[in-house]
C-alpha positions in Angstrom: -0.1 0.0 -0.3 1.2 3.6 -0.8 2.6 5.8 1.9 1.3 9.2 0.4 -2.0 10.3 -1.1 -1.8 12.7 -3.6 -4.6 15.7 -3.9 -5.6 18.5 -6.4 -8.0 20.9 -7.6 -9.9 20.5 -10.4 -8.0 22.6 -12.6 -4.9 20.7 -12.7 -4.7 19.2 -16.0 -3.9 14.9 -16.0 -5.1 12.7 -18.3 -8.6 10.7 -16.7 -6.7 7.6 -17.2 -3.8 8.4 -15.1 -5.6 10.0 -12.5 -7.6 6.3 -12.2 -4.0 4.6 -12.2 -2.6 6.6 -9.6 -5.2 7.4 -7.3 -5.5 11.1 -7.8 -7.9 13.0 -5.7 -9.4 15.8 -7.3 -11.7 18.7 -5.5 -13.1 20.7 -7.8 -14.0 24.4 -8.2 -17.0 26.5 -8.6 -18.8 27.6 -12.1 -21.8 29.4 -10.4 -24.4 30.6 -13.4 -28.3 31.2 -13.5 -28.7 30.6 -9.9 -27.1 27.2 -10.1 -23.7 26.1 -9.5 -21.9 23.7 -10.6 -19.1 21.7 -9.6 -16.0 21.4 -12.1 -15.6 18.4 -14.1 -17.9 16.5 -12.2 -21.5 18.7 -12.7 -20.4 19.9 -16.0 -17.8 17.6 -17.8 -15.9 19.0 -20.5 -15.9 22.6 -21.3 -17.9 22.3 -25.0 -20.9 21.3 -22.1 -19.9 24.5 -20.1 -20.1 26.8 -23.3 -23.7 25.1 -24.5 -24.6 26.0 -21.1 -23.8 29.2 -21.5 -25.7 30.3 -24.1 -28.6 30.0 -22.3 -26.8 32.3 -19.4 -28.1 35.8 -18.9 -24.8 36.6 -16.9 -21.2 35.6 -17.6 -20.8 32.7 -15.1 -18.5 33.5 -11.7 -16.7 31.4 -10.3 -15.1 30.4 -6.9 -13.1 28.2 -4.5 -13.6 24.9 -2.9 -14.4 25.3 0.9 -12.6 24.5 3.6 -15.0 21.7 4.0 -14.5 20.4 0.8 -11.0 19.6 1.5 -11.4 18.6 5.2 -14.0 15.6 4.3 -12.0 14.3 1.7 -8.9 14.2 4.3 -11.4 12.0 6.5 -12.0 9.6 3.9 -8.5 9.5 2.8 -7.4 9.1 6.4 -8.8 5.7 6.5 -6.3 4.2 4.4 -3.3 6.5 4.4 -1.0 8.4 7.4 -0.1 11.0 4.7 -1.7 13.5 2.5 -0.4 15.4 0.3 -1.9 18.1 -1.5 -0.6 20.3 -4.8 -2.6 23.6 -5.0 -3.3 26.2 -8.3 -0.8 28.9 -7.4 -1.9 31.1 -4.3 -1.8 34.2 -6.6 -4.2 32.8 -9.0 -6.7 31.3 -6.7 -7.8 30.9 -3.2 -7.7 27.1 -3.0 -4.1 26.7 -1.3 -6.0 29.1 1.6 -9.1 26.9 1.6 -6.2 23.7 1.7 -5.1 25.1 4.2 -7.5 26.0 6.4 -8.9 22.1 6.0 -5.6 21.3 7.4 -6.1 23.3 10.5 -9.3 22.8 11.3 -8.4 18.3 11.1 -5.1 19.4 13.4 -6.9 18.0 16.8 -9.4 15.4 14.7 -6.9 13.5 13.1 -3.3 14.1 15.5 -1.8 10.9 13.7 -2.3 12.1 9.8 0.6 14.2 8.3 -1.5 16.9 5.8 1.0 19.1 3.7 -0.7 21.3 1.6 1.9 22.6 -1.5 1.6 25.5 -3.5 2.5 24.6 -7.3 3.0 28.6 -8.3 1.4 27.2 -11.5 -2.1 25.8 -12.6 -3.3 23.4 -15.4 -0.6 21.4 -17.5 2.8 22.6 -15.4 0.0 21.7 -12.1 -0.5 18.3 -13.9 2.8 17.3 -14.7 3.6 18.4 -10.8 0.7 16.2 -9.6 2.0 13.4 -12.2 5.1 13.3 -10.6 4.6 13.4 -7.3 1.7 10.5 -7.6 3.9 8.3 -9.6 6.9 8.1 -6.6 4.1 8.1 -3.6 2.8 4.5 -6.5 6.7 4.3 -5.9 6.8 3.8 -2.2 8.5 6.9 -0.9 7.5 8.8 1.9 6.0 12.4 2.5 9.6 13.9 2.3 10.4 12.2 -0.5 6.8 13.0 -2.5 7.6 16.6 -1.3 11.0 16.6 -3.2 9.6 15.7 -6.1 7.1 18.1 -5.8 10.2 20.7 -5.0 12.0 19.7 -8.3 9.3 19.6 -10.6 8.2 23.1 -9.3 11.9 24.6 -9.7 12.0 23.8 -13.5 8.1 23.2 -15.1 7.5 25.5 -17.4 3.8 26.9 -19.6 3.3 28.4 -22.7 -0.3 28.6 -24.3 -1.3 30.9 -27.3 -4.9 32.6 -27.0 -7.6 32.3 -29.7 -10.1 34.6 -28.4 -8.8 37.7 -25.2 -12.5 37.9 -24.8 -12.7 35.5 -22.1 -10.1 36.8 -20.5 -12.0 40.4 -20.4 -15.3 38.7 -19.1 -13.9 36.5 -16.4 -12.2 39.8 -15.1 -9.2 38.3 -15.6 -7.8 41.3 -18.0 -8.6 45.1 -18.7 -11.4 46.0 -21.2 -9.1 48.0 -23.0 -6.2 46.0 -23.3 -8.5 43.4 -24.8 -10.2 45.6 -27.1 -6.7 46.4 -28.7 -5.7 42.8 -29.1 -8.8 42.3 -30.9 -8.4 45.0 -33.0 -5.0 44.0 -34.2 -6.1 40.3 -34.6 -3.6 39.2 -32.1 -3.0 35.4 -30.9 -1.2 36.5 -27.1 1.1 34.1 -25.8 1.1 34.0 -22.3 3.0 31.7 -19.4 3.4 31.6 -15.6 6.8 30.9 -14.2 7.1 29.1 -11.0 9.2 32.6 -9.6 5.9 34.9 -10.3 3.2 32.1 -9.6 0.6 34.2 -12.5 0.6 34.5 -16.2 2.6 36.9 -18.3 2.2 37.4 -21.6 5.4 37.0 -23.5 4.7 37.7 -27.1 2.2 39.1 -29.4 1.3 37.4 -33.0 -0.7 38.4 -35.1 -2.0 35.2 -36.7 -2.5 31.9 -35.3 0.0 30.0 -37.3 2.6 32.9 -36.4 2.1 31.9 -33.3 2.4 28.5 -32.9 5.5 28.6 -34.9 6.9 31.6 -31.8 5.5 28.8 -29.3 7.5 26.1 -30.5 10.8 28.3 -31.0 10.5 29.3 -27.5 10.5 25.9 -25.9 13.3 25.2 -28.5 15.1 27.9 -26.1 14.3 26.8 -22.9 14.6 23.1 -23.0 16.9 22.6 -25.8 15.9 20.0 -28.8 18.3 17.0 -27.2 17.6 16.5 -23.5 14.4 14.4 -22.5 11.5 16.4 -22.4 8.2 16.0 -20.4 5.5 17.6 -22.8 1.8 18.2 -22.2 -0.2 19.3 -25.1 -3.2 21.1 -23.9 -6.7 22.6 -26.1 -8.9 23.7 -25.1 -12.1 22.6 -27.3 -9.8 21.9 -30.6 -8.8 18.5 -30.4 -7.7 17.8 -34.1 -5.2 20.7 -33.1 -3.9 19.8 -30.8 -3.2 16.8 -31.8 -1.0 18.0 -35.0 0.4 20.0 -32.5 1.5 16.5 -31.1 3.0 15.1 -33.9 5.0 18.1 -34.3 6.2 18.0 -30.4 6.7 14.1 -31.1 8.9 15.1 -34.4 10.9 18.0 -32.9 11.6 17.2 -29.4 13.2 14.2 -27.3 10.0 13.3 -25.9 10.9 11.5 -22.9 6.9 11.9 -22.7 4.3 13.3 -24.5 0.5 13.7 -23.0 -2.9 15.2 -24.7 -5.2 16.9 -22.1 -8.3 19.2 -22.5 -8.7 22.3 -20.1 -11.0 21.3 -16.9 -14.1 23.6 -17.9 -14.0 25.7 -15.2 -10.3 26.7 -16.4 -11.7 26.8 -20.0 -14.4 29.4 -19.1 -10.9 31.6 -18.4 -9.3 31.4 -21.2 -12.1 30.7 -24.1 -12.1 28.1 -26.9 -9.5 27.8 -29.3 -6.8 28.3 -26.9 -3.4 25.8 -27.3 -0.2 25.5 -25.4 2.5 23.5 -24.2 3.6 22.7 -20.5 7.1 21.1 -20.4 10.1 20.3 -17.9 13.4 18.7 -18.4 14.1 15.3 -16.9 
């Protein structure tokens, strides 16, 4: 039996077969729309499903963090099987999920005194978060103790990177992540901005502003090559929102141009897709 249970939140992009294989537990962030609350990946399972629901919505949906009680209930269930629980949370700069998980840990200190709960700030999101969670889960599956699993997560956090190409900026504006003035300027120029999250910063930063998606993907690949090269083994996750064929083509290019130790293909969660909009393509990656 493994010594450490791995927990993350629904924004982590991980292929479902690997979630099941490693017993990774996810706590859902919440989408609020038309007076109803939907659990990310549970009540609404795909971005397409969410965007269909939005067609009948009177207002743009809002999102929120899972309450501490959601984490606490999961920790209680896991405590019946393991003595160590390791939670890898979306960047604390992007969501209060990290804070919520910390509060749940504090709530249970007297109730579960023999259970060691660690909450780890990934300083990133989506696929980069998923790669970090997956590395921790694989370490746990090999029987590493809490210290070993934490060391693996810290190592991946120190080198994981992510870059993505936006097809539209309107969802960033509607969700309040981007000012209307900047969004309008980007739309008028038909920009396809490339954004990235460095774990040293913990939040997105626009790193390039190509005018077309074709050019943006060329720039994206060149930037990945500059950061990890083409000869050293690299783990790469190809991500998308609602464009599986484009993602598969990008996956093939990655396989042709890089020395891939592992290539995974994944779609953003519904909640993450709500923020970035359809048509996004991204690469998350690290050497090793």
